[in-house]
PDB file of N, CA, C and O in Angstrom:
ATOM      1  N   MET A   1       3.761  27.160  39.400  1.00  0.00           N
ATOM      2  CA  MET A   1       2.697  28.033  39.228  1.00  0.00           C
ATOM      3  C   MET A   1       1.840  28.560  41.047  1.00  0.00           C
ATOM      4  O   MET A   1       1.489  27.836  41.979  1.00  0.00           O
ATOM      5  N   GLU A   2       1.795  29.658  40.928  1.00  0.00           N
ATOM      6  CA  GLU A   2       1.496  30.312  42.208  1.00  0.00           C
ATOM      7  C   GLU A   2       0.090  29.930  42.312  1.00  0.00           C
ATOM      8  O   GLU A   2      -0.637  29.810  41.326  1.00  0.00           O
ATOM      9  N   GLN A   3      -0.420  29.671  43.956  1.00  0.00           N
ATOM     10  CA  GLN A   3      -1.508  28.837  44.109  1.00  0.00           C
ATOM     11  C   GLN A   3      -2.815  30.069  44.022  1.00  0.00           C
ATOM     12  O   GLN A   3      -2.618  31.158  44.560  1.00  0.00           O
ATOM     13  N   PRO A   4      -3.743  29.868  43.517  1.00  0.00           N
ATOM     14  CA  PRO A   4      -4.821  31.204  43.314  1.00  0.00           C
ATOM     15  C   PRO A   4      -5.428  31.020  44.954  1.00  0.00           C
ATOM     16  O   PRO A   4      -5.652  30.033  45.655  1.00  0.00           O
ATOM     17  N   ASN A   5      -5.590  32.787  45.201  1.00  0.00           N
ATOM     18  CA  ASN A   5      -6.218  33.012  46.621  1.00  0.00           C
ATOM     19  C   ASN A   5      -7.281  33.785  46.326  1.00  0.00           C
ATOM     20  O   ASN A   5      -7.142  34.851  45.726  1.00  0.00           O
ATOM     21  N   ASP A   6      -8.693  33.231  46.802  1.00  0.00           N
ATOM     22  CA  ASP A   6      -9.918  33.969  46.200  1.00  0.00           C
ATOM     23  C   ASP A   6     -10.490  34.376  47.512  1.00  0.00           C
ATOM     24  O   ASP A   6     -11.472  33.833  48.020  1.00  0.00           O
ATOM     25  N   THR A   7      -9.748  35.469  48.088  1.00  0.00           N
ATOM     26  CA  THR A   7     -10.029  36.178  49.286  1.00  0.00           C
ATOM     27  C   THR A   7     -11.215  37.367  49.033  1.00  0.00           C
ATOM     28  O   THR A   7     -12.037  37.752  49.865  1.00  0.00           O
ATOM     29  N   ASP A   8     -11.077  37.763  47.838  1.00  0.00           N
ATOM     30  CA  ASP A   8     -12.222  39.113  47.372  1.00  0.00           C
ATOM     31  C   ASP A   8     -13.168  38.622  47.122  1.00  0.00           C
ATOM     32  O   ASP A   8     -13.993  39.475  46.794  1.00  0.00           O
ATOM     33  N   GLY A   9     -13.585  37.564  47.085  1.00  0.00           N
ATOM     34  CA  GLY A   9     -15.004  36.775  46.617  1.00  0.00           C
ATOM     35  C   GLY A   9     -15.387  36.894  45.109  1.00  0.00           C
ATOM     36  O   GLY A   9     -16.542  36.722  44.719  1.00  0.00           O
ATOM     37  N   GLY A  10     -14.189  37.246  44.167  1.00  0.00           N
ATOM     38  CA  GLY A  10     -14.361  37.278  42.919  1.00  0.00           C
ATOM     39  C   GLY A  10     -14.126  35.896  42.400  1.00  0.00           C
ATOM     40  O   GLY A  10     -14.089  34.972  43.213  1.00  0.00           O
ATOM     41  N   GLU A  11     -13.947  35.640  40.998  1.00  0.00           N
ATOM     42  CA  GLU A  11     -13.772  34.416  40.042  1.00  0.00           C
ATOM     43  C   GLU A  11     -12.420  34.641  39.936  1.00  0.00           C
ATOM     44  O   GLU A  11     -12.087  34.528  38.756  1.00  0.00           O
ATOM     45  N   SER A  12     -11.313  34.963  40.801  1.00  0.00           N
ATOM     46  CA  SER A  12      -9.915  35.075  40.299  1.00  0.00           C
ATOM     47  C   SER A  12      -9.490  33.533  39.824  1.00  0.00           C
ATOM     48  O   SER A  12      -8.682  33.533  38.895  1.00  0.00           O
ATOM     49  N   TRP A  13      -9.804  32.529  40.194  1.00  0.00           N
ATOM     50  CA  TRP A  13      -9.207  31.174  40.516  1.00  0.00           C
ATOM     51  C   TRP A  13      -9.598  30.765  38.890  1.00  0.00           C
ATOM     52  O   TRP A  13      -9.017  29.765  38.468  1.00  0.00           O
ATOM     53  N   GLN A  14     -10.466  31.409  38.021  1.00  0.00           N
ATOM     54  CA  GLN A  14     -10.777  31.007  36.819  1.00  0.00           C
ATOM     55  C   GLN A  14      -9.374  31.526  35.881  1.00  0.00           C
ATOM     56  O   GLN A  14      -9.228  31.063  34.750  1.00  0.00           O
ATOM     57  N   MET A  15      -8.530  32.359  36.358  1.00  0.00           N
ATOM     58  CA  MET A  15      -7.226  32.674  35.625  1.00  0.00           C
ATOM     59  C   MET A  15      -6.040  31.308  35.667  1.00  0.00           C
ATOM     60  O   MET A  15      -5.097  31.234  34.880  1.00  0.00           O
ATOM     61  N   PHE A  16      -6.279  30.469  36.562  1.00  0.00           N
ATOM     62  CA  PHE A  16      -5.412  29.492  36.923  1.00  0.00           C
ATOM     63  C   PHE A  16      -5.905  28.188  36.372  1.00  0.00           C
ATOM     64  O   PHE A  16      -5.078  27.276  36.344  1.00  0.00           O
ATOM     65  N   ALA A  17      -7.320  27.908  35.855  1.00  0.00           N
ATOM     66  CA  ALA A  17      -7.875  26.960  35.417  1.00  0.00           C
ATOM     67  C   ALA A  17      -7.276  26.202  34.345  1.00  0.00           C
ATOM     68  O   ALA A  17      -6.763  26.946  33.509  1.00  0.00           O
ATOM     69  N   ASN A  18      -7.141  24.664  34.024  1.00  0.00           N
ATOM     70  CA  ASN A  18      -6.553  24.375  32.941  1.00  0.00           C
ATOM     71  C   ASN A  18      -7.441  24.371  31.735  1.00  0.00           C
ATOM     72  O   ASN A  18      -7.002  23.963  30.660  1.00  0.00           O
ATOM     73  N   CYS A  19      -8.465  24.733  31.839  1.00  0.00           N
ATOM     74  CA  CYS A  19      -9.520  24.625  30.629  1.00  0.00           C
ATOM     75  C   CYS A  19      -9.530  26.260  29.931  1.00  0.00           C
ATOM     76  O   CYS A  19     -10.171  26.663  28.960  1.00  0.00           O
ATOM     77  N   LEU A  20      -8.584  26.990  30.809  1.00  0.00           N
ATOM     78  CA  LEU A  20      -8.651  28.667  30.181  1.00  0.00           C
ATOM     79  C   LEU A  20      -7.938  28.218  28.784  1.00  0.00           C
ATOM     80  O   LEU A  20      -6.966  27.490  28.579  1.00  0.00           O
ATOM     81  N   GLY A  21      -8.938  29.051  27.760  1.00  0.00           N
ATOM     82  CA  GLY A  21      -8.660  28.840  26.398  1.00  0.00           C
ATOM     83  C   GLY A  21      -8.894  27.640  25.714  1.00  0.00           C
ATOM     84  O   GLY A  21      -8.622  27.544  24.517  1.00  0.00           O
ATOM     85  N   VAL A  22      -9.389  26.682  26.381  1.00  0.00           N
ATOM     86  CA  VAL A  22      -9.911  25.424  25.761  1.00  0.00           C
ATOM     87  C   VAL A  22     -11.412  25.615  24.989  1.00  0.00           C
ATOM     88  O   VAL A  22     -12.150  26.416  25.562  1.00  0.00           O
ATOM     89  N   ASP A  23     -11.884  25.067  23.925  1.00  0.00           N
ATOM     90  CA  ASP A  23     -13.163  25.391  23.471  1.00  0.00           C
ATOM     91  C   ASP A  23     -14.102  25.285  24.467  1.00  0.00           C
ATOM     92  O   ASP A  23     -14.048  24.121  24.862  1.00  0.00           O
ATOM     93  N   PRO A  24     -15.079  26.003  25.184  1.00  0.00           N
ATOM     94  CA  PRO A  24     -16.280  25.776  26.012  1.00  0.00           C
ATOM     95  C   PRO A  24     -17.031  24.491  25.450  1.00  0.00           C
ATOM     96  O   PRO A  24     -17.441  23.622  26.219  1.00  0.00           O
ATOM     97  N   ASP A  25     -17.165  24.425  24.309  1.00  0.00           N
ATOM     98  CA  ASP A  25     -17.768  23.384  23.507  1.00  0.00           C
ATOM     99  C   ASP A  25     -17.718  22.026  24.382  1.00  0.00           C
ATOM    100  O   ASP A  25     -18.695  21.428  24.833  1.00  0.00           O
ATOM    101  N   LEU A  26     -16.397  21.688  24.513  1.00  0.00           N
ATOM    102  CA  LEU A  26     -15.698  20.389  25.204  1.00  0.00           C
ATOM    103  C   LEU A  26     -16.710  20.328  26.533  1.00  0.00           C
ATOM    104  O   LEU A  26     -17.108  19.225  26.907  1.00  0.00           O
ATOM    105  N   PHE A  27     -16.983  21.148  27.008  1.00  0.00           N
ATOM    106  CA  PHE A  27     -17.367  20.752  28.818  1.00  0.00           C
ATOM    107  C   PHE A  27     -18.749  20.881  28.593  1.00  0.00           C
ATOM    108  O   PHE A  27     -19.406  20.821  29.633  1.00  0.00           O
ATOM    109  N   PHE A  28     -19.457  21.055  27.458  1.00  0.00           N
ATOM    110  CA  PHE A  28     -20.933  20.991  27.414  1.00  0.00           C
ATOM    111  C   PHE A  28     -21.330  19.990  26.308  1.00  0.00           C
ATOM    112  O   PHE A  28     -21.866  20.399  25.278  1.00  0.00           O
ATOM    113  N   PRO A  29     -21.087  18.762  26.501  1.00  0.00           N
ATOM    114  CA  PRO A  29     -21.061  17.886  25.239  1.00  0.00           C
ATOM    115  C   PRO A  29     -22.870  17.558  25.417  1.00  0.00           C
ATOM    116  O   PRO A  29     -23.686  17.652  26.334  1.00  0.00           O
ATOM    117  N   GLU A  30     -22.897  17.104  23.861  1.00  0.00           N
ATOM    118  CA  GLU A  30     -24.500  16.636  23.763  1.00  0.00           C
ATOM    119  C   GLU A  30     -24.822  15.619  24.565  1.00  0.00           C
ATOM    120  O   GLU A  30     -23.921  14.841  24.878  1.00  0.00           O
ATOM    121  N   ARG A  31     -26.299  15.388  25.116  1.00  0.00           N
ATOM    122  CA  ARG A  31     -26.645  14.481  25.836  1.00  0.00           C
ATOM    123  C   ARG A  31     -26.444  12.979  25.540  1.00  0.00           C
ATOM    124  O   ARG A  31     -27.013  12.491  24.564  1.00  0.00           O
ATOM    125  N   GLY A  32     -25.801  12.359  26.195  1.00  0.00           N
ATOM    126  CA  GLY A  32     -25.084  10.858  25.840  1.00  0.00           C
ATOM    127  C   GLY A  32     -23.772  10.956  25.357  1.00  0.00           C
ATOM    128  O   GLY A  32     -23.146   9.901  25.251  1.00  0.00           O
ATOM    129  N   ALA A  33     -23.283  11.902  25.074  1.00  0.00           N
ATOM    130  CA  ALA A  33     -21.967  12.238  24.477  1.00  0.00           C
ATOM    131  C   ALA A  33     -20.649  11.993  25.736  1.00  0.00           C
ATOM    132  O   ALA A  33     -20.761  12.510  26.848  1.00  0.00           O
ATOM    133  N   SER A  34     -19.687  11.314  25.432  1.00  0.00           N
ATOM    134  CA  SER A  34     -18.678  11.022  26.343  1.00  0.00           C
ATOM    135  C   SER A  34     -18.124  12.351  26.806  1.00  0.00           C
ATOM    136  O   SER A  34     -18.045  13.234  25.952  1.00  0.00           O
ATOM    137  N   THR A  35     -17.636  12.681  28.335  1.00  0.00           N
ATOM    138  CA  THR A  35     -17.278  13.613  29.040  1.00  0.00           C
ATOM    139  C   THR A  35     -15.810  13.195  29.463  1.00  0.00           C
ATOM    140  O   THR A  35     -15.130  13.890  30.219  1.00  0.00           O
ATOM    141  N   LYS A  36     -15.422  12.118  28.968  1.00  0.00           N
ATOM    142  CA  LYS A  36     -13.965  11.783  29.359  1.00  0.00           C
ATOM    143  C   LYS A  36     -13.182  12.779  28.981  1.00  0.00           C
ATOM    144  O   LYS A  36     -12.361  13.026  29.864  1.00  0.00           O
ATOM    145  N   GLU A  37     -13.069  13.521  27.966  1.00  0.00           N
ATOM    146  CA  GLU A  37     -12.117  14.298  27.533  1.00  0.00           C
ATOM    147  C   GLU A  37     -11.887  15.713  28.367  1.00  0.00           C
ATOM    148  O   GLU A  37     -10.813  16.252  28.631  1.00  0.00           O
ATOM    149  N   ALA A  38     -13.157  16.121  28.683  1.00  0.00           N
ATOM    150  CA  ALA A  38     -13.274  17.515  29.263  1.00  0.00           C
ATOM    151  C   ALA A  38     -12.937  17.474  30.724  1.00  0.00           C
ATOM    152  O   ALA A  38     -12.455  18.387  31.393  1.00  0.00           O
ATOM    153  N   LYS A  39     -13.421  15.708  31.286  1.00  0.00           N
ATOM    154  CA  LYS A  39     -12.917  15.413  32.656  1.00  0.00           C
ATOM    155  C   LYS A  39     -11.124  15.286  32.722  1.00  0.00           C
ATOM    156  O   LYS A  39     -10.401  15.478  33.699  1.00  0.00           O
ATOM    157  N   GLY A  40     -10.778  14.936  31.459  1.00  0.00           N
ATOM    158  CA  GLY A  40      -9.249  14.555  31.630  1.00  0.00           C
ATOM    159  C   GLY A  40      -8.514  16.321  31.896  1.00  0.00           C
ATOM    160  O   GLY A  40      -7.525  16.571  32.586  1.00  0.00           O
ATOM    161  N   VAL A  41      -9.193  17.127  31.269  1.00  0.00           N
ATOM    162  CA  VAL A  41      -8.799  18.365  31.147  1.00  0.00           C
ATOM    163  C   VAL A  41      -8.700  18.842  32.683  1.00  0.00           C
ATOM    164  O   VAL A  41      -7.820  19.668  32.925  1.00  0.00           O
ATOM    165  N   CYS A  42      -9.349  18.493  33.527  1.00  0.00           N
ATOM    166  CA  CYS A  42      -9.677  18.977  34.787  1.00  0.00           C
ATOM    167  C   CYS A  42      -9.265  18.345  35.697  1.00  0.00           C
ATOM    168  O   CYS A  42      -9.520  18.659  36.859  1.00  0.00           O
ATOM    169  N   GLN A  43      -8.373  17.085  35.303  1.00  0.00           N
ATOM    170  CA  GLN A  43      -7.760  16.388  36.411  1.00  0.00           C
ATOM    171  C   GLN A  43      -6.224  16.842  36.426  1.00  0.00           C
ATOM    172  O   GLN A  43      -5.455  17.019  35.481  1.00  0.00           O
ATOM    173  N   GLY A  44      -6.051  16.958  37.639  1.00  0.00           N
ATOM    174  CA  GLY A  44      -4.960  17.480  37.991  1.00  0.00           C
ATOM    175  C   GLY A  44      -4.924  19.254  37.982  1.00  0.00           C
ATOM    176  O   GLY A  44      -3.920  19.895  38.294  1.00  0.00           O
ATOM    177  N   CYS A  45      -6.057  19.782  37.615  1.00  0.00           N
ATOM    178  CA  CYS A  45      -6.095  21.205  37.645  1.00  0.00           C
ATOM    179  C   CYS A  45      -6.129  21.606  39.328  1.00  0.00           C
ATOM    180  O   CYS A  45      -6.795  21.154  40.260  1.00  0.00           O
ATOM    181  N   VAL A  46      -5.084  22.675  39.244  1.00  0.00           N
ATOM    182  CA  VAL A  46      -5.175  23.191  40.693  1.00  0.00           C
ATOM    183  C   VAL A  46      -6.407  24.152  41.131  1.00  0.00           C
ATOM    184  O   VAL A  46      -6.453  24.612  42.272  1.00  0.00           O
ATOM    185  N   VAL A  47      -7.247  24.386  40.312  1.00  0.00           N
ATOM    186  CA  VAL A  47      -8.709  25.297  40.896  1.00  0.00           C
ATOM    187  C   VAL A  47      -9.719  24.306  40.795  1.00  0.00           C
ATOM    188  O   VAL A  47     -10.821  24.779  41.072  1.00  0.00           O
ATOM    189  N   ARG A  48      -9.753  22.580  40.372  1.00  0.00           N
ATOM    190  CA  ARG A  48     -10.616  22.099  40.403  1.00  0.00           C
ATOM    191  C   ARG A  48     -11.505  22.201  41.503  1.00  0.00           C
ATOM    192  O   ARG A  48     -12.691  22.401  41.240  1.00  0.00           O
ATOM    193  N   GLU A  49     -11.172  22.106  42.621  1.00  0.00           N
ATOM    194  CA  GLU A  49     -12.105  22.424  43.678  1.00  0.00           C
ATOM    195  C   GLU A  49     -12.882  23.884  43.659  1.00  0.00           C
ATOM    196  O   GLU A  49     -14.106  23.981  43.566  1.00  0.00           O
ATOM    197  N   ASP A  50     -12.158  24.777  43.742  1.00  0.00           N
ATOM    198  CA  ASP A  50     -13.005  26.022  43.641  1.00  0.00           C
ATOM    199  C   ASP A  50     -14.064  25.813  42.243  1.00  0.00           C
ATOM    200  O   ASP A  50     -15.220  26.204  42.399  1.00  0.00           O
ATOM    201  N   CYS A  51     -13.786  25.368  41.253  1.00  0.00           N
ATOM    202  CA  CYS A  51     -14.490  25.324  40.275  1.00  0.00           C
ATOM    203  C   CYS A  51     -15.803  24.684  40.431  1.00  0.00           C
ATOM    204  O   CYS A  51     -16.864  25.043  39.920  1.00  0.00           O
ATOM    205  N   LEU A  52     -15.501  23.311  41.500  1.00  0.00           N
ATOM    206  CA  LEU A  52     -16.695  22.611  41.619  1.00  0.00           C
ATOM    207  C   LEU A  52     -17.550  23.246  42.534  1.00  0.00           C
ATOM    208  O   LEU A  52     -18.775  23.119  42.534  1.00  0.00           O
ATOM    209  N   GLU A  53     -16.913  23.914  43.294  1.00  0.00           N
ATOM    210  CA  GLU A  53     -17.617  24.654  44.684  1.00  0.00           C
ATOM    211  C   GLU A  53     -18.669  25.717  44.080  1.00  0.00           C
ATOM    212  O   GLU A  53     -19.848  25.880  44.392  1.00  0.00           O
ATOM    213  N   TYR A  54     -17.590  26.645  42.756  1.00  0.00           N
ATOM    214  CA  TYR A  54     -18.623  27.550  42.194  1.00  0.00           C
ATOM    215  C   TYR A  54     -19.770  27.042  41.284  1.00  0.00           C
ATOM    216  O   TYR A  54     -20.642  27.821  40.898  1.00  0.00           O
ATOM    217  N   ALA A  55     -19.764  25.897  40.986  1.00  0.00           N
ATOM    218  CA  ALA A  55     -20.757  25.195  40.204  1.00  0.00           C
ATOM    219  C   ALA A  55     -21.884  24.759  41.318  1.00  0.00           C
ATOM    220  O   ALA A  55     -23.055  24.708  40.940  1.00  0.00           O
ATOM    221  N   LEU A  56     -21.591  24.472  42.558  1.00  0.00           N
ATOM    222  CA  LEU A  56     -22.270  23.791  43.497  1.00  0.00           C
ATOM    223  C   LEU A  56     -23.223  25.142  43.872  1.00  0.00           C
ATOM    224  O   LEU A  56     -24.446  25.273  43.929  1.00  0.00           O
ATOM    225  N   ALA A  57     -22.257  25.958  44.069  1.00  0.00           N
ATOM    226  CA  ALA A  57     -22.766  27.366  44.822  1.00  0.00           C
ATOM    227  C   ALA A  57     -23.796  28.214  43.794  1.00  0.00           C
ATOM    228  O   ALA A  57     -24.660  28.944  44.281  1.00  0.00           O
ATOM    229  N   ASN A  58     -23.665  28.089  42.554  1.00  0.00           N
ATOM    230  CA  ASN A  58     -24.488  28.617  41.422  1.00  0.00           C
ATOM    231  C   ASN A  58     -25.567  27.775  40.876  1.00  0.00           C
ATOM    232  O   ASN A  58     -26.326  28.236  40.024  1.00  0.00           O
ATOM    233  N   GLY A  59     -25.680  26.590  41.307  1.00  0.00           N
ATOM    234  CA  GLY A  59     -26.655  25.635  40.498  1.00  0.00           C
ATOM    235  C   GLY A  59     -26.387  25.489  39.202  1.00  0.00           C
ATOM    236  O   GLY A  59     -27.407  25.493  38.513  1.00  0.00           O
ATOM    237  N   GLU A  60     -25.271  25.345  38.547  1.00  0.00           N
ATOM    238  CA  GLU A  60     -24.817  25.062  37.229  1.00  0.00           C
ATOM    239  C   GLU A  60     -25.385  23.796  37.297  1.00  0.00           C
ATOM    240  O   GLU A  60     -25.166  22.890  38.100  1.00  0.00           O
ATOM    241  N   LYS A  61     -26.374  23.866  36.065  1.00  0.00           N
ATOM    242  CA  LYS A  61     -27.232  22.801  35.654  1.00  0.00           C
ATOM    243  C   LYS A  61     -26.653  21.742  34.313  1.00  0.00           C
ATOM    244  O   LYS A  61     -27.074  20.623  34.020  1.00  0.00           O
ATOM    245  N   PHE A  62     -25.699  22.437  33.740  1.00  0.00           N
ATOM    246  CA  PHE A  62     -25.137  21.836  32.765  1.00  0.00           C
ATOM    247  C   PHE A  62     -23.585  22.082  32.595  1.00  0.00           C
ATOM    248  O   PHE A  62     -23.023  23.129  32.918  1.00  0.00           O
ATOM    249  N   GLY A  63     -22.981  20.997  32.056  1.00  0.00           N
ATOM    250  CA  GLY A  63     -21.705  21.292  31.725  1.00  0.00           C
ATOM    251  C   GLY A  63     -20.861  20.207  32.746  1.00  0.00           C
ATOM    252  O   GLY A  63     -21.366  19.519  33.634  1.00  0.00           O
ATOM    253  N   ILE A  64     -19.515  20.261  32.374  1.00  0.00           N
ATOM    254  CA  ILE A  64     -18.563  19.756  33.207  1.00  0.00           C
ATOM    255  C   ILE A  64     -17.785  20.788  34.100  1.00  0.00           C
ATOM    256  O   ILE A  64     -17.122  21.662  33.542  1.00  0.00           O
ATOM    257  N   TRP A  65     -17.840  20.720  35.338  1.00  0.00           N
ATOM    258  CA  TRP A  65     -17.515  21.722  36.235  1.00  0.00           C
ATOM    259  C   TRP A  65     -16.386  20.922  37.583  1.00  0.00           C
ATOM    260  O   TRP A  65     -16.667  19.908  38.222  1.00  0.00           O
ATOM    261  N   GLY A  66     -15.543  21.476  37.666  1.00  0.00           N
ATOM    262  CA  GLY A  66     -14.549  20.797  38.497  1.00  0.00           C
ATOM    263  C   GLY A  66     -14.381  19.162  38.481  1.00  0.00           C
ATOM    264  O   GLY A  66     -14.180  18.520  39.512  1.00  0.00           O
ATOM    265  N   GLY A  67     -14.485  18.589  37.211  1.00  0.00           N
ATOM    266  CA  GLY A  67     -14.411  17.562  36.744  1.00  0.00           C
ATOM    267  C   GLY A  67     -15.626  16.329  36.877  1.00  0.00           C
ATOM    268  O   GLY A  67     -15.462  15.119  36.721  1.00  0.00           O
ATOM    269  N   LEU A  68     -16.714  16.959  37.168  1.00  0.00           N
ATOM    270  CA  LEU A  68     -17.839  16.449  37.270  1.00  0.00           C
ATOM    271  C   LEU A  68     -19.453  16.923  36.586  1.00  0.00           C
ATOM    272  O   LEU A  68     -19.884  18.075  36.618  1.00  0.00           O
ATOM    273  N   SER A  69     -19.868  16.241  36.241  1.00  0.00           N
ATOM    274  CA  SER A  69     -21.197  15.975  35.548  1.00  0.00           C
ATOM    275  C   SER A  69     -22.321  16.785  36.319  1.00  0.00           C
ATOM    276  O   SER A  69     -22.059  17.044  37.493  1.00  0.00           O
ATOM    277  N   GLU A  70     -23.418  17.177  35.868  1.00  0.00           N
ATOM    278  CA  GLU A  70     -24.563  17.712  36.606  1.00  0.00           C
ATOM    279  C   GLU A  70     -25.060  16.423  37.462  1.00  0.00           C
ATOM    280  O   GLU A  70     -25.422  16.622  38.622  1.00  0.00           O
ATOM    281  N   ARG A  71     -25.085  15.283  36.999  1.00  0.00           N
ATOM    282  CA  ARG A  71     -25.422  13.955  37.976  1.00  0.00           C
ATOM    283  C   ARG A  71     -24.649  13.948  38.881  1.00  0.00           C
ATOM    284  O   ARG A  71     -25.082  13.707  40.008  1.00  0.00           O
ATOM    285  N   GLU A  72     -23.315  14.200  38.684  1.00  0.00           N
ATOM    286  CA  GLU A  72     -22.173  13.838  40.091  1.00  0.00           C
ATOM    287  C   GLU A  72     -22.532  14.731  40.973  1.00  0.00           C
ATOM    288  O   GLU A  72     -22.674  14.425  42.157  1.00  0.00           O
ATOM    289  N   ARG A  73     -22.785  16.308  40.382  1.00  0.00           N
ATOM    290  CA  ARG A  73     -22.738  17.332  41.231  1.00  0.00           C
ATOM    291  C   ARG A  73     -24.262  17.384  41.866  1.00  0.00           C
ATOM    292  O   ARG A  73     -24.365  18.162  42.814  1.00  0.00           O
ATOM    293  N   ARG A  74     -25.357  16.735  41.519  1.00  0.00           N
ATOM    294  CA  ARG A  74     -26.495  16.634  42.166  1.00  0.00           C
ATOM    295  C   ARG A  74     -26.261  15.480  43.411  1.00  0.00           C
ATOM    296  O   ARG A  74     -26.850  15.590  44.486  1.00  0.00           O
ATOM    297  N   ARG A  75     -25.434  14.498  43.150  1.00  0.00           N
ATOM    298  CA  ARG A  75     -25.394  13.492  44.018  1.00  0.00           C
ATOM    299  C   ARG A  75     -24.421  14.259  45.133  1.00  0.00           C
ATOM    300  O   ARG A  75     -24.675  13.876  46.275  1.00  0.00           O
ATOM    301  N   ILE A  76     -23.604  15.030  45.072  1.00  0.00           N
ATOM    302  CA  ILE A  76     -22.725  15.896  45.880  1.00  0.00           C
ATOM    303  C   ILE A  76     -23.878  16.831  46.760  1.00  0.00           C
ATOM    304  O   ILE A  76     -23.910  16.641  47.976  1.00  0.00           O
ATOM    305  N   ARG A  77     -24.581  17.579  46.313  1.00  0.00           N
ATOM    306  CA  ARG A  77     -25.813  18.756  46.931  1.00  0.00           C
ATOM    307  C   ARG A  77     -26.636  17.602  47.619  1.00  0.00           C
ATOM    308  O   ARG A  77     -26.752  17.771  48.833  1.00  0.00           O
ATOM    309  N   ARG A  78     -27.157  16.614  47.182  1.00  0.00           N
ATOM    310  CA  ARG A  78     -28.104  15.930  48.072  1.00  0.00           C
ATOM    311  C   ARG A  78     -27.211  15.070  49.242  1.00  0.00           C
ATOM    312  O   ARG A  78     -27.895  14.629  50.166  1.00  0.00           O
ATOM    313  N   GLN A  79     -25.992  14.835  49.284  1.00  0.00           N
ATOM    314  CA  GLN A  79     -25.420  14.009  50.437  1.00  0.00           C
ATOM    315  C   GLN A  79     -24.905  15.430  51.137  1.00  0.00           C
ATOM    316  O   GLN A  79     -24.813  15.299  52.357  1.00  0.00           O
ATOM    317  N   ARG A  80     -24.613  16.514  50.743  1.00  0.00           N
ATOM    318  CA  ARG A  80     -24.673  17.693  51.717  1.00  0.00           C
ATOM    319  C   ARG A  80     -25.672  18.255  52.315  1.00  0.00           C
ATOM    320  O   ARG A  80     -25.562  18.937  53.334  1.00  0.00           O
ATOM    321  N   ALA A  81     -27.009  17.943  51.564  1.00  0.00           N
ATOM    322  CA  ALA A  81     -28.041  18.296  52.345  1.00  0.00           C
ATOM    323  C   ALA A  81     -28.531  17.623  53.430  1.00  0.00           C
ATOM    324  O   ALA A  81     -29.003  18.071  54.475  1.00  0.00           O
ATOM    325  N   LEU A  82     -28.338  16.307  53.003  1.00  0.00           N
ATOM    326  CA  LEU A  82     -28.540  15.082  53.982  1.00  0.00           C
ATOM    327  C   LEU A  82     -27.885  15.166  55.441  1.00  0.00           C
ATOM    328  O   LEU A  82     -28.331  14.882  56.552  1.00  0.00           O
ATOM    329  N   ALA A  83     -26.530  15.717  54.962  1.00  0.00           N
ATOM    330  CA  ALA A  83     -25.682  15.955  56.100  1.00  0.00           C
ATOM    331  C   ALA A  83     -26.142  17.156  56.824  1.00  0.00           C
ATOM    332  O   ALA A  83     -26.429  16.964  58.006  1.00  0.00           O
ATOM    333  N   ARG A  84     -26.257  18.212  56.419  1.00  0.00           N
ATOM    334  CA  ARG A  84     -26.948  19.283  57.291  1.00  0.00           C
ATOM    335  C   ARG A  84     -28.438  19.114  57.851  1.00  0.00           C
ATOM    336  O   ARG A  84     -28.942  19.753  58.774  1.00  0.00           O
ATOM    337  N   ALA A  85     -29.000  18.152  57.114  1.00  0.00           N
ATOM    338  CA  ALA A  85     -30.240  17.896  57.977  1.00  0.00           C
ATOM    339  C   ALA A  85     -29.858  17.059  59.347  1.00  0.00           C
ATOM    340  O   ALA A  85     -30.136  17.354  60.509  1.00  0.00           O
ATOM    341  N   ALA A  86     -29.182  15.999  58.873  1.00  0.00           N
ATOM    342  CA  ALA A  86     -28.452  15.244  60.434  1.00  0.00           C
ATOM    343  C   ALA A  86     -28.047  16.346  61.368  1.00  0.00           C
ATOM    344  O   ALA A  86     -28.477  16.340  62.521  1.00  0.00           O
ATOM    345  N   GLN A  87     -27.382  17.130  61.012  1.00  0.00           N
ATOM    346  CA  GLN A  87     -26.351  18.137  61.934  1.00  0.00           C
ATOM    347  C   GLN A  87     -27.522  18.813  62.895  1.00  0.00           C
ATOM    348  O   GLN A  87     -27.526  18.899  64.123  1.00  0.00           O
ATOM    349  N   GLN A  88     -28.680  19.341  61.781  1.00  0.00           N
ATOM    350  CA  GLN A  88     -29.618  20.165  62.493  1.00  0.00           C
ATOM    351  C   GLN A  88     -30.187  19.443  63.412  1.00  0.00           C
ATOM    352  O   GLN A  88     -30.602  19.971  64.443  1.00  0.00           O
ATOM    353  N   THR A  89     -30.301  18.028  63.166  1.00  0.00           N
ATOM    354  CA  THR A  89     -31.219  16.986  63.964  1.00  0.00           C
ATOM    355  C   THR A  89     -30.346  16.943  65.227  1.00  0.00           C
ATOM    356  O   THR A  89     -30.992  16.944  66.274  1.00  0.00           O
ATOM    357  N   ARG A  90     -29.250  16.912  65.323  1.00  0.00           N
ATOM    358  CA  ARG A  90     -28.243  16.325  66.406  1.00  0.00           C
ATOM    359  C   ARG A  90     -28.260  17.545  67.321  1.00  0.00           C
ATOM    360  O   ARG A  90     -28.155  17.433  68.543  1.00  0.00           O
ATOM    361  N   THR A  91     -28.426  18.971  66.556  1.00  0.00           N
ATOM    362  CA  THR A  91     -28.248  20.184  67.679  1.00  0.00           C
ATOM    363  C   THR A  91     -29.599  20.769  67.775  1.00  0.00           C
ATOM    364  O   THR A  91     -29.659  21.955  68.099  1.00  0.00           O
ATOM    365  N   ALA A  92     -30.781  20.074  67.526  1.00  0.00           N
ATOM    366  CA  ALA A  92     -31.901  20.577  67.741  1.00  0.00           C
ATOM    367  C   ALA A  92     -32.502  19.912  69.363  1.00  0.00           C
ATOM    368  O   ALA A  92     -33.597  20.259  69.806  1.00  0.00           O
TER     369      ALA A  92
END
């Protein structure tokens, strides 16, 4: 499979996603329900990182994106914010 190239700023990466054509409800489980099956679809997906970055950049609050839950994405956002703050402190 050809690697996606998203240089135009669009979401062309979505056409390469493992989840294309999968029931979206799988990626938006009820509170407390298992996310294992959805994360399994994401495993090995060639655009997993693009999907995750899309969710992070757009503040997706619900669902599995890039193989991660909202809680897991919040942790990444928090870590990145701390890293940016530390970087600004070092350069100031």
